[in-house]
C-alpha positions in Angstrom: 0.0 0.0 0.0 1.2 3.5 -0.8 3.0 5.3 2.1 0.8 8.2 1.5 -2.5 6.4 2.1 -3.8 4.9 5.4 -7.0 2.7 6.0 -8.7 2.4 9.4 -11.8 0.4 10.5 -13.9 1.1 13.6 -15.9 -2.0 14.7 -18.8 -2.6 17.1 -18.6 -3.5 20.8 -20.7 -6.3 22.5 -23.6 -3.8 22.8 -23.6 -3.1 19.0 -22.3 0.5 19.6 -19.3 1.8 17.8 -16.1 1.4 19.9 -14.8 4.9 19.1 -11.4 3.7 18.2 -10.0 3.1 14.7 -7.8 0.1 14.0 -5.2 0.7 11.2 -5.3 -1.9 8.5 -3.1 -0.3 6.0 -0.4 -3.1 5.9 -3.0 -5.7 5.1 -4.5 -3.8 2.1 -3.8 -5.0 -1.5 -2.2 -2.1 -3.0 -4.1 -2.6 -6.3 -7.5 -2.8 -4.6 -8.1 0.9 -4.0 -7.8 3.1 -7.0 -10.4 5.7 -7.7 -12.8 6.9 -4.9 -15.7 9.0 -6.4 -18.5 11.2 -5.2 -21.0 13.0 -7.4 -23.9 15.3 -7.2 -26.5 13.6 -9.4 -26.7 9.8 -10.2 -26.6 10.2 -14.0 -25.0 12.3 -16.5 -28.3 12.5 -18.4 -30.6 13.5 -15.5 -30.8 15.3 -12.3 -32.5 15.0 -8.8 -31.7 11.5 -7.6 -28.7 11.2 -5.3 -26.3 8.2 -5.4 -24.0 7.2 -2.7 -20.5 6.4 -3.6 -18.9 2.9 -3.3 -15.6 1.1 -4.0 -13.9 -2.2 -3.1 -10.9 -3.1 -0.8 -9.1 -6.3 -0.7 -7.2 -7.4 2.5 -4.9 -10.4 3.2 -6.7 -12.6 5.7 -4.5 -15.5 6.4 -4.3 -14.4 9.9 -8.1 -14.4 10.2 -8.3 -10.7 11.4 -11.2 -9.9 9.0 -13.1 -13.0 9.2 -16.7 -13.1 10.4 -17.5 -12.7 14.2 -16.9 -15.8 16.0 -13.5 -16.4 14.7 -11.1 -15.9 17.6 -8.6 -13.8 15.6 -11.2 -11.5 14.1 -11.3 -7.8 14.9 -15.1 -8.1 14.5 -16.9 -9.2 17.7 -20.6 -8.7 16.7 -20.9 -7.9 13.1 -18.9 -6.7 10.1 -21.4 -4.8 8.0 -21.7 -1.0 8.8 -18.3 -0.9 10.5 -16.8 2.5 9.8 -14.0 2.6 7.2 -11.8 5.7 7.0 -9.3 6.3 4.0 -6.8 9.0 4.8 -4.3 10.7 2.6 -1.2 12.6 3.6 1.4 14.5 1.7 4.4 12.8 3.4 4.8 9.4 5.0 6.3 10.9 8.2 5.9 14.6 7.6 8.4 17.1 6.4 11.6 17.3 8.7 13.1 20.7 9.5 16.6 21.0 8.0 16.0 18.0 5.6 12.7 18.9 3.7 13.4 20.1 0.2 11.5 23.2 -0.9 9.0 22.3 -3.6 9.3 18.6 -3.0 7.9 18.3 0.5 4.4 19.2 1.7 3.2 20.5 5.1 -0.2 19.5 6.2 -2.3 17.1 8.3 -4.0 13.9 7.4 -7.0 14.4 5.2 -10.0 12.1 4.9 -10.4 11.0 1.3 -13.3 8.8 2.2 -15.4 8.1 5.3 -18.0 5.3 4.9 -19.4 1.9 5.8 -18.2 -1.6 5.3 -20.8 -3.8 3.5 -20.1 -7.4 3.6 -23.3 -8.6 2.0 -21.3 -9.4 -1.2 -17.9 -10.1 0.5 -15.8 -12.9 -1.0 -12.7 -14.7 0.1 -10.2 -16.8 -2.0 -8.6 -19.6 0.0 -5.8 -19.8 -2.6 -4.4 -16.5 -1.8 -6.1 -16.0 1.6 -7.5 -12.6 0.6 -11.0 -11.1 1.3 -12.9 -8.4 -0.3 -15.4 -5.9 1.0 -17.6 -3.2 -0.6 -17.2 0.2 1.0 -20.1 2.7 0.7 -20.8 6.2 1.7 -22.3 7.0 5.0 -25.5 7.9 3.1 -25.9 4.1 2.4 -27.4 3.8 5.9 -30.5 5.7 4.5 -31.5 2.5 2.8 -31.4 0.6 6.0 -33.5 3.0 8.2 -37.3 3.3 8.2 -38.9 6.6 7.7 -40.1 7.9 11.1 -43.5 8.9 9.7 -45.0 9.5 13.2 -42.5 12.3 13.8 -43.1 14.2 10.6 -45.5 17.1 10.5 -47.4 17.6 7.2 -47.6 21.3 7.9 -43.8 21.8 7.8 -41.7 23.2 5.0 -39.6 20.6 3.0 -36.3 21.7 4.8 -37.8 21.0 8.1 -39.2 17.7 6.9 -35.8 16.6 5.7 -34.2 17.5 9.1 -36.8 15.6 11.0 -36.4 12.6 8.7 -32.7 12.6 9.2 -32.7 13.3 12.9 -32.9 9.7 14.0 -30.5 7.8 16.2 -29.3 5.3 13.6 -28.3 8.3 11.4 -27.1 10.8 14.1 -24.8 8.0 15.5 -22.7 8.2 12.2 -23.2 11.8 11.0 -23.9 15.3 12.3 -27.6 16.4 11.3 -28.3 20.1 11.9 -31.1 22.3 10.5 -28.6 25.0 9.7 -27.1 22.7 7.0 -30.2 21.9 5.3 -31.8 24.2 2.7 -33.6 23.7 -0.5 -34.2 25.7 -3.8 -38.0 25.7 -3.6 -38.9 25.4 0.1 -42.8 24.8 0.2 -45.2 23.0 2.5 -46.3 19.7 0.9 -50.0 19.1 0.3 -50.0 15.5 1.3 -47.1 13.4 2.9 -48.9 10.1 3.2 -46.7 8.6 0.5 -43.8 8.9 3.0 -45.4 6.2 5.2 -43.9 2.8 5.1 -40.8 3.8 3.2 -37.1 3.9 3.8 -35.3 7.2 4.6 -33.7 6.9 1.1 -37.1 6.6 -0.6 -38.5 9.5 1.3 -35.4 11.6 0.6 -35.7 11.0 -3.1 -39.2 12.6 -3.1 -38.2 15.5 -0.8 -35.0 16.4 -2.5 -36.7 16.3 -5.9 -39.5 18.5 -4.8 -37.0 21.0 -3.4 -34.5 20.9 -6.4 -31.8 20.1 -3.9 -28.8 17.8 -3.4 -27.4 15.9 -0.5 -23.9 15.0 0.4 -21.9 14.2 3.5 -18.7 16.1 4.4 -15.7 13.9 4.4 -14.0 16.0 7.0 -16.7 16.7 9.6 -19.3 14.0 8.6 -21.9 16.8 8.4 -25.0 16.0 6.2 -25.3 19.0 3.7 -28.6 19.5 1.9 -28.4 22.5 -0.5 -29.6 23.9 -3.7 -27.2 23.5 -6.7 -25.7 26.9 -6.1 -21.9 27.3 -6.3 -19.9 29.0 -3.7 -19.7 32.8 -4.0 -15.9 33.0 -4.3 -13.5 31.1 -6.6 -11.9 28.4 -4.5 -9.1 27.7 -6.9 -7.9 28.6 -10.4 -6.3 25.9 -12.6 -3.7 26.8 -15.2 -2.9 25.3 -18.5 0.5 24.9 -20.2 0.3 28.3 -22.0 -0.8 30.3 -19.1 1.4 33.1 -17.9 -0.6 33.7 -14.8 0.4 30.6 -12.7 2.1 27.4 -12.6 0.7 24.6 -14.9 -1.2 22.1 -12.7 -3.8 20.7 -15.3 -2.8 17.1 -16.1 -5.7 16.7 -18.6 -9.0 18.0 -19.8 -11.4 15.6 -21.5 -15.0 14.6 -22.0 -15.8 18.1 -23.0 -19.6 18.6 -23.6 -21.7 21.6 -24.5 -24.2 20.3 -21.9 -27.3 19.5 -24.0 -27.2 16.1 -22.3 -28.4 17.7 -19.1 -30.6 20.5 -20.4 -34.4 20.6 -20.0 -36.5 23.2 -21.6 -39.8 21.6 -21.5 -40.9 20.4 -18.0 -44.2 18.8 -17.4 -46.0 17.4 -14.3 -46.9 13.9 -15.3 -50.6 13.2 -16.2 -51.5 17.0 -16.0 -51.4 20.0 -18.3 -49.0 21.8 -15.9 -45.8 22.7 -17.8 -42.8 25.0 -17.8 -41.4 26.0 -21.2 -38.5 28.1 -22.2 -39.5 29.1 -25.8 -36.0 30.7 -26.6 -34.3 27.5 -25.7 -36.8 25.4 -27.6 -36.4 27.4 -30.7 -32.7 27.1 -30.6 -32.2 23.5 -29.4 -35.5 21.8 -30.0 -37.6 20.3 -27.2 -35.6 18.7 -24.4 -38.4 17.2 -22.1 -38.3 16.1 -18.5 -41.4 14.9 -16.5 -41.8 15.1 -12.8 -44.3 13.1 -10.9 -44.2 13.8 -7.2 -47.1 12.9 -5.0 -46.2 15.2 -2.1 -47.8 18.2 -4.1 -51.2 18.5 -5.6 -51.5 22.3 -5.6 -51.1 23.7 -9.3 -49.2 26.8 -8.1 -46.8 24.8 -6.0 -46.2 22.4 -8.8 -45.5 25.2 -11.2 -43.0 26.6 -8.7 -41.1 23.2 -8.8 -41.1 23.1 -12.5 -39.8 26.6 -12.8 -37.0 25.9 -10.3 -35.7 23.1 -12.5 -36.3 25.1 -15.7 -34.2 28.0 -14.5 -31.2 25.6 -13.6 -31.4 23.4 -16.6 -33.0 25.4 -19.6 -29.9 26.4 -21.3 -26.8 24.1 -22.0 -23.9 24.5 -19.7 -20.4 23.4 -20.7 -19.3 20.3 -18.8 -15.9 18.7 -18.7 -13.6 16.5 -16.8 -10.4 18.1 -15.4 -7.6 16.1 -14.0 -5.0 17.7 -11.6 -2.3 16.6 -9.3 -3.3 15.4 -5.8 -2.0 17.8 -3.1 -3.3 19.6 -0.1 -5.0 22.3 -2.1 -6.9 20.0 -4.6 -7.9 17.4 -2.0 -9.9 20.1 -0.1 -12.0 20.9 -3.1 -15.5 19.4 -3.0 -19.1 19.5 -4.3 -20.3 22.9 -5.7 -17.0 24.6 -5.1 -16.5 27.5 -7.7 -13.3 27.2 -9.7 -11.9 28.9 -12.8 -9.6 27.7 -15.5 -6.9 29.7 -17.3 -6.3 27.7 -20.5 -5.2 30.0 -23.3 -4.2 29.0 -26.8 -1.1 26.8 -27.0 1.3 28.1 -29.8 3.8 26.1 -31.8 6.6 27.5 -33.9 5.7 27.3 -37.7 9.3 26.6 -38.5 12.4 26.0 -36.5 12.4 25.2 -32.8 11.7 28.6 -31.3 8.7 30.9 -31.1 9.1 34.4 -32.4 9.3 37.1 -29.7 7.7 40.5 -30.1 10.5 43.1 -30.4 13.1 40.5 -31.2 11.7 38.6 -34.1 13.0 39.8 -37.6 10.6 40.5 -40.4 11.1 38.0 -43.2 13.2 35.7 -41.0 10.7 34.8 -38.4 7.0 33.5 -38.9 3.9 33.8 -37.0 3.4 30.6 -34.9 0.6 28.1 -35.2 -2.1 28.3 -32.6 -4.3 25.4 -31.3 -7.6 27.2 -31.2 -9.8 24.2 -30.9 -10.2 24.6 -27.1 -9.5 27.7 -24.9 -11.0 28.9 -21.5 -10.4 32.1 -19.6 -11.0 32.8 -16.0 -14.0 34.9 -16.9 -16.0 31.7 -17.0 -16.4 29.9 -13.8 -17.4 26.3 -13.1 -18.8 24.3 -10.2 -17.7 20.9 -9.0 -20.4 18.3 -9.6 -18.2 15.1 -9.2 -14.8 14.3 -7.6 -12.8 11.2 -8.1 -9.5 10.7 -6.2 -7.1 8.4 -7.9 -4.7 7.2 -5.1 -2.6 5.2 -7.4 -2.0 7.9 -10.0 -2.0 10.7 -7.3 -4.5 12.7 -9.2 -7.9 14.2 -8.7 -10.5 14.3 -11.4 -13.3 16.8 -11.2 -16.3 17.0 -13.2 -17.1 20.7 -13.8 -20.4 22.3 -14.9 -20.2 25.9 -16.2 -22.0 28.5 -14.0 
């Protein structure tokens, strides 16, 4: 396992409460089993409104039996394996920079950073007796929502969506894993539902899907603080970082690659309709330019026409015009690892010039007329810092030591 990555597991005690202590298992991790760890705002590149928790797999050596099922004497699990907390930590240096020895530009100064904080799922765990290795699926803390029943009796149908979401999440099974605060919960269209009976006999995940859709909001859990964040798709007010391309003269190049560039029509909706009704939202200018891009919403929490129109308009304002989307890969360091969902970023990627002949670019004031020639420019893709983007997906590649961000134009 890379010296810059550490993995920890927190198990249950005999009373099925978390022990509060993390056991480091780094030395037993198969170094090829952890690669990219991803989180995203929406579950699909072609839709919006349904959140999807992240997951990846880890493989550990188990010839010593430390990760066997409860009941095995050597196992670290005394009651159950599933839902044990798994923490993946990254640090810039194995032992930290040492004064008098650290080399400027090569060493990093910073604390351990949580790359991932989630739950072990052993429902599909497998073990190979030939190599004595065992594999587990690791899922985000949000995966617990699938395992907790909606506390319907605690919900008040006269409350706003933001309050209902707080009351839904404020349950012991959830608050034992993450911090739930009303201050961290806001939605784009905060209205009082007309009928919440459809939330009865559901899981928290099923109820959240309805509430988040109705509020045009997203949910994620902070890796650092384990706080639940529910928010509209609004980017941070200030630019959190500017990325620089190879031709930029404003900063050091830190863009490894830019790919999957899209003009954003795949996630554009200019004709929104409430299913089985005549209630619609249309942006005629967008329809004239791009044709009809239709999305239907069917949410039984709302029956009032005005409230339904408000919801359709909220989605229309966000998605009625195409917004450029792209994947940007950069180096993994203390600055980039801190960037997360909806952070506002800028990109300085000017035209790259190549000499038309010879090995040197002509320099203004030095180039000789008739002896030097204008360079060739790569004009197919340029970006200036006047256009900002927001992060809608992050993937940390611990093997390549890069971070991939999916960005959407603001």
